[in-house]
C-alpha positions as CSV (number, residue, x, y, z in Angstrom):
1,M,-54.8,20.9,44.1
2,R,-54.1,23.0,41.1
3,H,-50.6,23.9,40.0
4,P,-50.0,27.4,38.9
5,L,-48.8,28.1,35.4
6,P,-45.1,28.9,35.0
7,T,-44.1,32.5,34.3
8,L,-42.6,33.5,31.0
9,A,-39.0,33.2,32.3
10,E,-39.7,29.8,33.8
11,A,-41.2,28.6,30.5
12,A,-38.2,29.7,28.5
13,D,-35.9,28.0,31.0
14,I,-37.9,24.7,30.7
15,L,-37.9,24.8,26.9
16,S,-34.2,25.4,26.8
17,R,-33.5,22.4,28.9
18,K,-35.9,19.9,27.2
19,R,-35.8,18.7,23.6
20,T,-38.9,19.2,21.7
21,R,-40.4,16.5,19.4
22,P,-39.2,16.6,15.8
23,P,-41.8,17.8,13.4
24,F,-43.9,15.2,11.6
25,R,-42.4,14.4,8.1
26,P,-44.5,12.8,5.4
27,P,-43.1,9.7,3.8
28,P,-41.0,10.2,0.6
29,A,-42.8,10.1,-2.7
30,A,-43.3,6.6,-4.2
31,G,-41.7,7.8,-7.4
32,K,-38.5,8.6,-5.7
33,A,-38.3,5.2,-4.1
34,L,-39.1,3.4,-7.4
35,T,-36.9,5.3,-9.8
36,G,-33.9,3.0,-9.3
37,Y,-36.0,-0.1,-9.8
38,L,-37.7,1.3,-12.9
39,K,-34.4,2.3,-14.5
40,T,-33.1,-1.2,-13.9
41,L,-36.2,-2.8,-15.4
42,D,-36.1,-0.4,-18.3
43,T,-32.5,-1.3,-19.3
44,R,-33.2,-5.0,-18.7
45,F,-36.4,-5.4,-20.6
46,G,-36.2,-2.6,-23.1
47,G,-38.6,0.0,-21.7
48,A,-42.2,0.8,-22.4
49,P,-43.7,0.1,-25.8
50,A,-44.4,3.8,-26.2
51,G,-40.7,4.8,-26.7
52,P,-39.0,6.2,-29.8
53,R,-37.7,2.7,-30.5
54,V,-41.2,1.5,-31.5
55,L,-41.4,4.4,-33.9
56,T,-38.2,3.6,-35.7
57,E,-39.1,-0.1,-35.9
58,R,-42.6,0.5,-37.2
59,W,-42.1,3.7,-39.1
60,R,-42.7,2.0,-42.5
61,E,-46.1,0.7,-41.2
62,I,-47.0,4.1,-39.8
63,V,-46.3,6.4,-42.7
64,G,-46.2,4.0,-45.7
65,E,-43.6,2.9,-48.0
66,T,-43.2,6.1,-50.0
67,L,-42.7,8.4,-47.0
68,A,-40.6,5.9,-45.1
69,R,-37.9,6.2,-47.8
70,R,-37.8,10.0,-47.4
71,T,-38.5,10.5,-43.7
72,Q,-37.1,9.3,-40.4
73,P,-38.3,9.8,-36.8
74,V,-35.6,11.6,-34.8
75,K,-36.9,12.0,-31.3
76,L,-39.9,12.4,-29.1
77,V,-39.8,15.6,-27.1
78,R,-41.9,15.4,-23.9
79,P,-42.6,18.6,-22.0
80,R,-42.1,18.7,-18.2
81,K,-45.7,19.4,-17.4
82,G,-47.0,16.1,-18.6
83,A,-48.7,17.4,-21.8
84,A,-48.6,15.6,-25.1
85,A,-45.2,15.2,-26.8
86,T,-43.8,16.6,-30.0
87,L,-42.4,14.2,-32.6
88,E,-39.4,15.5,-34.5
89,V,-39.1,14.0,-38.0
90,R,-36.1,14.4,-40.3
91,V,-37.3,14.8,-43.9
92,D,-35.3,14.6,-47.1
93,G,-35.5,18.0,-48.9
94,P,-38.6,18.4,-51.2
95,A,-40.7,15.8,-49.3
96,A,-41.1,18.3,-46.4
97,A,-44.1,19.9,-48.1
98,L,-45.7,16.5,-48.6
99,V,-45.1,15.5,-44.9
100,Q,-46.5,18.9,-43.7
101,H,-49.6,18.3,-45.9
102,Q,-50.1,14.8,-44.4
103,S,-49.1,15.8,-40.8
104,A,-52.7,15.2,-39.4
105,D,-52.8,11.7,-40.8
106,I,-49.3,10.9,-39.6
107,L,-50.1,12.2,-36.1
108,A,-53.3,10.1,-36.0
109,R,-51.3,7.0,-37.0
110,V,-48.5,7.7,-34.5
111,N,-51.1,8.1,-31.7
112,M,-52.8,4.9,-32.8
113,T,-49.4,3.1,-32.4
114,L,-48.3,4.8,-29.1
115,G,-51.6,5.5,-27.5
116,E,-54.2,8.2,-27.8
117,G,-53.0,11.7,-27.0
118,T,-49.3,10.8,-26.8
119,V,-48.2,13.1,-29.6
120,D,-49.9,16.4,-30.5
121,R,-47.4,18.2,-32.7
122,L,-45.1,17.3,-35.6
123,R,-41.8,19.1,-36.0
124,I,-40.3,18.8,-39.5
125,V,-36.5,19.1,-39.8
126,Q,-34.9,19.0,-43.2
127,G,-31.8,17.0,-43.5
128,P,-30.3,13.8,-44.9
129,V,-32.2,10.6,-44.2
130,S,-30.4,7.4,-43.6
131,A,-31.5,4.6,-45.9
132,P,-34.2,2.3,-44.5
133,A,-33.4,-1.3,-43.8
134,P,-33.8,-3.3,-46.9
135,P,-36.6,-5.8,-47.0
136,V,-35.8,-9.3,-45.9
137,K,-34.8,-11.5,-48.8
138,R,-36.5,-14.9,-49.0
139,F,-34.3,-17.9,-48.8
140,K,-34.2,-19.8,-52.1
141,P,-34.1,-23.5,-51.4
142,P,-31.5,-25.6,-53.3
143,P,-32.7,-27.5,-56.5
144,L,-33.7,-31.1,-56.4
145,D,-31.2,-33.8,-57.4
146,A,-31.6,-35.6,-60.7
147,A,-33.2,-38.7,-59.2
148,Q,-36.0,-36.8,-57.5
149,E,-36.6,-34.7,-60.6
150,A,-36.8,-37.8,-62.8
151,E,-39.3,-39.3,-60.3
152,L,-41.5,-36.2,-60.4
153,S,-41.4,-36.1,-64.2
154,A,-42.3,-39.8,-64.4
155,G,-45.3,-39.3,-62.1
156,L,-46.6,-36.5,-64.4
157,A,-45.7,-38.1,-67.7
158,E,-49.4,-38.9,-68.6
159,A,-50.6,-35.4,-67.7
160,P,-51.3,-33.2,-70.7
161,D,-48.7,-30.4,-71.3
162,G,-49.8,-26.9,-70.2
163,G,-50.2,-24.7,-67.1
164,L,-51.7,-27.5,-65.0
165,K,-48.7,-29.8,-65.5
166,A,-46.3,-26.9,-64.7
167,A,-48.1,-26.0,-61.6
168,L,-48.2,-29.7,-60.4
169,L,-44.4,-29.9,-61.1
170,R,-43.7,-26.8,-59.0
171,L,-46.0,-28.2,-56.2
172,G,-44.2,-31.5,-56.3
173,R,-40.8,-29.8,-56.1
174,E,-41.8,-27.8,-53.0
175,V,-43.3,-30.8,-51.3
176,T,-40.2,-32.9,-52.0
177,R,-37.9,-30.1,-50.7
178,R,-39.8,-29.6,-47.5
179,G,-40.5,-33.3,-46.9
């Protein structure tokens, strides 16, 4: 036996008394769930190698010794749409023309360091540049004591004077220091 369909008033009455199912919601985006974890990992392990920190550490290798003294990477400006970034470089006065002339080479080297297509524009800002870190000085070992020096000289007493004897003396000193 077939049941007749309810009238419009009866349908409204049934719907007002019964709860309907909640609409289907898609799961949250994975990026939203992972953001907290990624921030923690970023602070703990120093972030991705493509950050501005890599540029400041390797700037001398990227642009060369001459430009490294007169330039300094300031920041990497990334657009929201995911396109390539703009590198802002602070340049000391008259070197701006030189940097602008070599901008294509600098961009190519930066992209070689950070990854292809990371940076597409160079923004030059004139201003004071902080002095680059001085090169690491080599440690000079202490001189040999008199007994070790006398022993080396006695061992080379029969060698003829000249460049070979001096080189052998230097070699003997280094071997004795490190031994």
